N, C-alpha and C positions, 0 to 999 in steps of 0.2 A: 869829281875833278877830271875834266877832260884833257888836261895837259896844256890848256891855253892860259892866257893872262887873266881872263875874267874869273874863272873858277879858282885860279891860284890866289888871286887877291881876295876873293870872298873867303877862302879858307884862312888866309893870313889875318884878315880882319876879325873873324870869329875867334881865332886863337889870341889875338892881341887884346880882345875884350875879356879874355879869361875863361872862355868856354873850353871844355874837354873835347877837342875836335877829332873826328875820325874821317880821314879822306877815303873816298871810294871812287875807283875808276872802273868803268865798264868797257871791256873789250867788245866792240860791236860788229866788226867785220874784218875781212882780209886775213883772218888768223894772226893778227899782229904784224903782218908783213909790210904794211904801207909806211915803211920807215922814212922815206924821203919825199913823199908826195906832198907838194905844197897845197895847203888849203884842206887837208884832211883833219880829222879828229877822231879820238877814241880808237886809235889803232897805231901800231908801230912806235915811231918816235914820241908821239904824244903820251903813250903810256909811260915811257921812260922819263919824260919830262915831269909828268904828274908824280911819279915815284921820287924823283930828285927834289921837287918842291916840298913834298911831304917830309922828306928827310931833313931838308933845311928848316922846316917849321917845327921839327920834333914832334910830329903827330903820327898816330897809327895810320896805316895805309893798306887798303885791300884792292886787289885787282880781280874782278869777277868776269868770267867768260859768259857773256850774254849774247854771243853771236847767233845762236840758233833762235833765241827769242826775238832778237832784233830782225832777223831775216823774216820770220813769220809775221811779226806785228807791224813791220815798217816796209822792208824791201818788197816782200811779196804783194803787200797792199798797194804799194807804189806802182808796180808793174800791172797789177789787175785794174787799177784805176785808169791808167793810160789805155789799156786794152779795151775799156768801156767808152773811150772817147772823152775822158775827163782830163783835167789838169790838176794833179794831186799836190798836196803840200806835206812831204814827209816829215818836216820838222815838227808839225802839229802832232802827227801820229807818234813820234818819238817822245815828245813831251807827255802826251796822254797815256801811252801804253807802256813806256819804259821808265822814264825819269820820275813821273808822278804817280806810277802804279807799282812796278816791280822795285824800283829803287826806294820809293817811300815805304813800301812794305819791309824792305831790308833795314831801313833806318829804325823802324819800330821794333824789329827783331833784335837789333843791336842795343835796344833800350834808350835810343836817342830821344831827346825832347823836341827836336826840330830838324828839318832838312833844309840846309842852306844851299843855294845855287847861285851861279854867276849871271843869271838872266837880268836884263835891263827892264825891270818893271818895279812898281812899288806896292807894298802891302800896307794898307792903312787901316788902323782900327776905327771902325764906324760905330754908329749908335746901335746897330744890330749885329755886330761882329766884324771880322776882317773883310776889307774890300780890296779888289784888284784895280790898281790905277796905272796909268801910263808912266813911263820913266820921265825923270826930270829932263834928260837929254833926249829930245824928240828924234834926233837923227839916229839914235840907238834903240829906241823903243821896240820891245818885243811882245807887247801885250797881244797883238793879233795872233801870235803863234801859241798863246796860252789860253785861248778862249775855252778850251775843253776842261780847264781846271775847275774842280768842284768846290763848293763851300767847305766841305770836310777837309779836302786836301789844303785849301788855302789856310785853314786854321793851323796847319802843321808846317807849312813851308815859309821860308824867310828869304829875302832878296837883298843882301847887304849893298849891292851896287846901284839899286834903283834910283837913288838921289844924287848919283855922281855922273859927271860927263866922262866919256871914254878917256879923254886926255888926262884927267885927274887919276883915273884908274891906272894908266901906264906910268904916270909920275910917281904914284904910290908904289907901284911894283919896283921901280928903279930905286926909290928911297929905301925899300926893304931889301934890296939886293936880289930880287927874284930873277932867276936866269931867263925867264920867259918874258921879261918886260917889253921887249921889242918883237916878239913873235907875231907873225901875221895872223890876222883873224881867219878862222876856218870859213869855208864857203857854205852856201845854203844847203846843198845836198852833199853831205860829208862822204857818202859812200860812192859818189861819182866825181872824184877829184879831178878827172880830165875833162869833165863837162859833157861827155858823150852818154847822156841818159838813155838815148834810144838803144844803145848797145846793151845796156842792162835789161831793158824791157824785152828786146828780141831774144836774149838769152833765157829769160824766164817764161816769156809768153811769145813763142815764134808766130802764133796766129795773128798777133797784133800788127805785124808788118805786111799784111796782105795788101797788094796794090789795088787801086780802084779809081773811080772817076772824081774829078772836080766838077761840080755842077752849080748853076746859078739858082736863084730862089724859085724859078719856074721848072727846074729839073733839067735844063738844057746842059749837055755835056760840054765843058769848056777846055778840059785837059785831063791829064792822068797824074796820079801820085803814087808813091811807093810805101804808103802806110799812114794811117791816121795818127800814129804816135809821133809824127814829125810836125804836127800842127796844134795850135791852140786857138780858142775863140778870140778874135780881135787881131790875129796875125795878118799883116799885109805883105811882108817880104817873103821871098822864096816860094811864091806860088807858081812861078813859071807859066804865066798866062799872058804872052805877048799879044798885042793887037786889040786888047779890050778898050772900050770907049772911055773908061774912067777907072780910078783906083778901086780895087775890090779888097774885101776883108773876109776872113773866115767868120761865118755866122754860127755854124753848127757843125758838129762832127757826128756822123752817123757810122758808128763803129761796126754795127751789125751788117749794114749794107756796104761798108768800105767806101763811104762817100764823104767828101769834104765839100760842104755847102758854103758858097761865097755870095756876097752882096755888097751894096754900097754902104758907105759909113752910117747912114741913117738907119739901116737895118740892125745895127749893133745896139741901139738904145733900148733899154728895158725900164719899165716903171713897176713891174710886179715880179717878185722873185720868190718861188717856193723853196723852203728849206726843210731838211730832214735832220734827224739826230741833234735836235736843239738842246743846248746846255744853258741853263739860267743860273746866274749868280745872285738874282733877286727873286722874290716871289712874283710870278706873273701869270695871272689867270685871265686878264683882259688886255686889250691893245695897249701898247707902250709907245709913247712919243719919244723918240731918241735920235741918235745919229748912228749911221752904219758905214762900215768899210767893206767893200767887196774884193779888194785886193790890198795886200800889206802895204804897198807903196802909195796908196791913194789917201787923200784926206777924208775924214768923216763927212757924210752928207745927211741932211735931215730926212727922216723916214718914220713910218709907223709900222711896228711889228705886232702882228696879231697871232697869239699862240693858237695851236690846234691840237687835237688829240694825237697820240702816238709820237710825242716829242717832235712834232712838226710845227711850222709857222709860216706865215706869208708876210713878206716885206713889201711895203708900198713906198715907192720914192717918187714924189711928185715931179721933181725935175729930171728924173731918169738917170741911168748910169749906163756907160758903154762897156761892151765886151764882158758881160757877166758870164763867167765860165763855170760850167758844172765841175765839181771837184774842189773848187776853191771855197774859202770860208766867207761868210757874211758875219762880221763881228759887231755886236751892239755896244754902243757907248752912251753915256749921259749926254745931255744937250751940249755940254761944254766940250765933249770929246776927251774927257780925262779919266773917267771911271768905266771899266769894263762891266757891262750888265749881262753879257752872255754872248751866244752866237750859235750858228748852225752851218751845215754843209749845203752848198748850193746845188739843187737838183737841176733846174733848167729855167731860163726866162721865158716869158710868154712869146717873145720874139723867136726864140730858138724852137719852141714847140710849134709855132706857125710855119717854120721852115722845114719841118719834118716831111 
């Protein structure tokens, strides 16, 4: 129970169905001090909100200090990823390393039969066990952020909101008289509620803000920058390059050499994407024809994923994709784009390798 409307309604639904519900809130950062920060979660006011909802539902409630675990598993990883010139997704790490690892282990220790969360995805019983599917409300779907979920975890986890649109969830919260019914949604990076992620990276990894050159694909110096952490692959704005003949985009980040490499839009298109740390939700020993997403906001596109040794894979996209950024995830779906088949972390596209 993060203190928001989604987890509160999930708890209320389970209680209404007659389950013996135990609410667990994890204090993840700021030592509980983020009392009035808009867009935060799992700290300060959110903990108080979760406790109040649990009391209203007459369920047991525990607040656990996971701050040190969260820092090591999520925040430090976030800063290290930026320092390597990547574009990380801390929400995936939080789901993988905290919610569906530590919290799931706690649920088992408490003797629970299942762990219910407020995520907008669906768990559907298939012919060979539970499957992970996209939410009924496509605008709220969080399946991209749950690609690290293992089949064993999926067997234990439940998603009560997966078949409901967000408006219905808020309406149900009002009907139940939950005080958080109109509470704003938390932002993507909960531990950076002011949006200044670069400040977090500089504090943890001062070396990541080393200034350097902005160069074109041929290595010609076009300008200077104050740290690769301020850029991501595909970025066009805030490059500070007046007088260039046409629009330029960030094609690659060379963190070791402190270089931001830019090029024309056509240099952003990739057809082959190498992946590491691939997690499969289906048996996969040969190439799989499917659809993939290389960013959470993009629609799935047709692709072929070929597994390789060492939890690696190669993704081939005939039509190509733009701005494929290392550190982001490539998530595999079935041909209809409705069932999650697995996913992995993007290493680098062949375009970016050529620009090295």
